[in-house]
C-alpha positions in Angstrom: 92.0 109.4 75.5 95.4 107.9 75.2 94.1 104.7 73.6 92.1 106.6 71.1 95.0 108.9 70.3 97.5 106.2 69.8 95.4 103.5 68.1 92.9 105.7 66.3 90.0 103.5 67.3 86.5 104.7 67.9 86.1 106.3 71.3 83.1 104.1 72.1 85.2 101.0 71.4 88.0 102.4 73.5 85.6 102.9 76.4 84.5 99.3 76.2 88.1 98.1 76.2 89.1 100.2 79.1 86.0 99.1 81.1 86.9 95.4 80.5 90.6 96.1 81.5 89.5 97.8 84.7 87.2 94.9 85.5 90.1 92.4 85.0 92.2 94.5 87.4 89.5 94.3 90.0 89.1 90.5 89.5 92.8 90.0 89.8 92.9 92.0 93.1 90.1 89.7 94.4 92.2 86.7 93.3 89.5 85.6 90.8 91.9 85.9 87.8 95.5 85.0 87.4 96.3 88.1 85.3 95.0 91.5 84.1 94.9 93.4 80.9 98.1 95.5 80.9 98.4 98.8 79.0 100.4 97.0 76.4 97.7 94.4 76.1 95.1 97.1 75.7 97.0 98.7 72.8 97.6 95.3 71.2 93.8 94.6 71.5 93.0 97.9 69.9 95.4 97.2 67.0 94.1 93.7 66.3 90.5 95.0 66.6 91.1 97.4 63.8 92.3 94.6 61.5 88.9 92.9 60.9 86.6 95.7 59.9 83.9 93.6 58.2 82.7 91.6 61.2 80.3 92.7 64.0 81.9 94.7 66.8 81.4 91.9 69.5 82.9 89.3 67.2 85.9 91.5 66.6 86.4 92.3 70.2 86.4 88.7 71.2 88.7 87.5 68.4 91.2 90.3 69.1 91.1 89.5 72.8 91.8 85.9 72.2 95.0 86.5 70.2 96.3 89.4 72.3 95.7 89.1 76.1 93.5 86.1 76.8 96.3 83.6 77.7 97.9 86.1 80.1 94.6 87.0 81.8 92.7 83.7 81.8 95.7 81.6 82.6 96.4 78.0 81.5 95.8 74.6 83.0 98.5 72.0 84.0 98.8 70.9 80.3 99.3 74.5 79.1 95.8 74.9 77.6 93.8 78.0 78.0 91.3 77.7 80.9 88.0 77.6 79.0 85.8 78.4 82.0 87.8 81.6 82.7 87.9 82.5 78.9 84.1 82.2 78.7 83.7 84.4 81.8 85.9 87.0 80.1 83.9 86.8 76.9 80.8 87.3 79.0 82.5 90.4 80.5 83.2 91.8 77.0 79.5 91.1 76.0 78.2 92.8 79.2 80.1 96.0 78.3 79.3 96.0 74.6 76.1 97.8 73.6 73.7 95.7 71.5 
């Protein structure tokens, strides 16, 4: 409700985002991720999501995630590059929570 009220995104999209955020928290607790989606990251994701209205929902969710919270949650390798295996797992998580 807070995410919808503050960001004015569709409630269904907000539910997807919150489910993904909750899943990242669970994975971090289990030491499977180096970070989690914070409330600030969730609001940033919603704001960026609204910016690209002409693309499909899943594409918009992934693109907005990549520029808002992906580095923090997926972590980086020794050279500072985004860990692609973890990023792909997070993209699959977004896909799993997004209705077709």
